[in-house]
DOROMI-831761 format. One line per field, with one value per residue (C-alpha): residue number from 1; x, y, z; residue in three letters. Coordinates in Angstrom, 1 decimal, padded with zeros to 4 digits. Layout:
N
num: c(NUM, ...)
east: c(X, ...)
north: c(Y, ...)
up: c(Z, ...)
residu: c(ALA, ...)
# end
This chain:
72
num: c(1, 2, 3, 4, 5, 6, 7, 8, 9, 10, 11, 12, 13, 14, 15, 16, 17, 18, 19, 20, 21, 22, 23, 24, 25, 26, 27, 28, 29, 30, 31, 32, 33, 34, 35, 36, 37, 38, 39, 40, 41, 42, 43, 44, 45, 46, 47, 48, 49, 50, 51, 52, 53, 54, 55, 56, 57, 58, 59, 60, 61, 62, 63, 64, 65, 66, 67, 68, 69, 70, 71, 72)
east: c(-049.2, -048.4, -048.3, -046.5, -049.4, -052.4, -055.9, -055.7, -052.3, -053.7, -056.8, -054.7, -052.3, -055.2, -056.9, -053.7, -052.6, -055.9, -055.7, -052.2, -053.1, -056.1, -054.1, -051.2, -053.5, -055.3, -052.1, -050.8, -054.1, -054.3, -050.9, -048.9, -046.0, -043.3, -041.5, -041.6, -043.6, -047.0, -045.5, -043.7, -046.9, -048.8, -046.1, -046.1, -049.8, -049.6, -047.0, -049.0, -052.2, -050.3, -048.8, -052.2, -053.7, -050.9, -050.5, -046.7, -044.4, -040.8, -039.6, -041.3, -039.5, -036.1, -036.8, -038.4, -041.7, -044.8, -048.3, -050.0, -050.1, -048.4, -046.2, -046.2)
north: c(-007.3, -004.2, -000.9, 002.2, 004.7, 005.0, 005.8, 009.5, 009.7, 008.0, 010.2, 013.4, 012.2, 011.3, 014.7, 016.6, 014.4, 014.8, 018.6, 018.8, 016.6, 018.8, 022.0, 020.6, 019.1, 022.5, 024.4, 021.9, 022.0, 025.8, 026.1, 027.5, 025.3, 028.0, 026.1, 022.6, 023.6, 022.3, 019.0, 018.7, 019.6, 016.9, 014.3, 015.0, 014.6, 011.3, 010.1, 011.2, 009.6, 006.4, 006.0, 006.6, 003.9, 001.4, 002.4, 002.2, 005.2, 004.5, 007.6, 006.5, 003.2, 004.9, 007.3, 004.4, 006.3, 004.2, 005.8, 002.5, -000.7, -000.9, -003.9, -005.5)
up: c(-061.9, -059.9, -061.7, -060.5, -061.1, -058.8, -060.0, -059.2, -061.0, -064.0, -064.2, -063.9, -066.6, -068.9, -068.5, -069.0, -071.9, -073.7, -073.2, -074.6, -077.5, -078.4, -078.1, -080.1, -082.7, -083.0, -083.4, -086.0, -088.0, -087.9, -089.5, -086.6, -087.3, -087.2, -084.5, -083.3, -080.2, -081.4, -082.3, -079.0, -077.1, -079.0, -078.4, -074.6, -074.6, -076.4, -073.9, -070.9, -072.3, -073.1, -069.7, -068.1, -070.2, -069.5, -065.8, -065.9, -066.1, -067.1, -065.3, -062.1, -062.4, -062.7, -059.8, -057.8, -057.3, -056.8, -056.5, -057.4, -055.4, -052.1, -051.5, -048.0)
residu: c(MET, CYS, PHE, ASN, GLU, GLY, ILE, GLU, ASP, ARG, PHE, ILE, ARG, ALA, VAL, ILE, GLY, LEU, GLY, LEU, LEU, VAL, VAL, GLY, GLY, PHE, LEU, ILE, ALA, SER, GLY, HIS, ILE, VAL, THR, MET, THR, PRO, VAL, ILE, VAL, ALA, VAL, VAL, GLY, ILE, VAL, LEU, LEU, GLY, THR, SER, ILE, VAL, GLY, LEU, CYS, PRO, LEU, TYR, SER, ILE, LEU, ARG, ILE, ASN, THR, GLY, CYS, LYS, ARG, ALA)
# end
């Protein structure tokens, strides 16, 4: 199966996703839920981490972007 995310793309998404997840989790745990911002940050981190694990980005599919395998 051909995925639409390359190795570099997946690595960058994983690092940024983990970072956002940690920051969002820290803000939630420290009680800074005055707005929904910490929750949104954590959810974006989860989405980035999930797409990096799966290797398939739905937005890339819609925009017809492919950093993964090259078709002949």
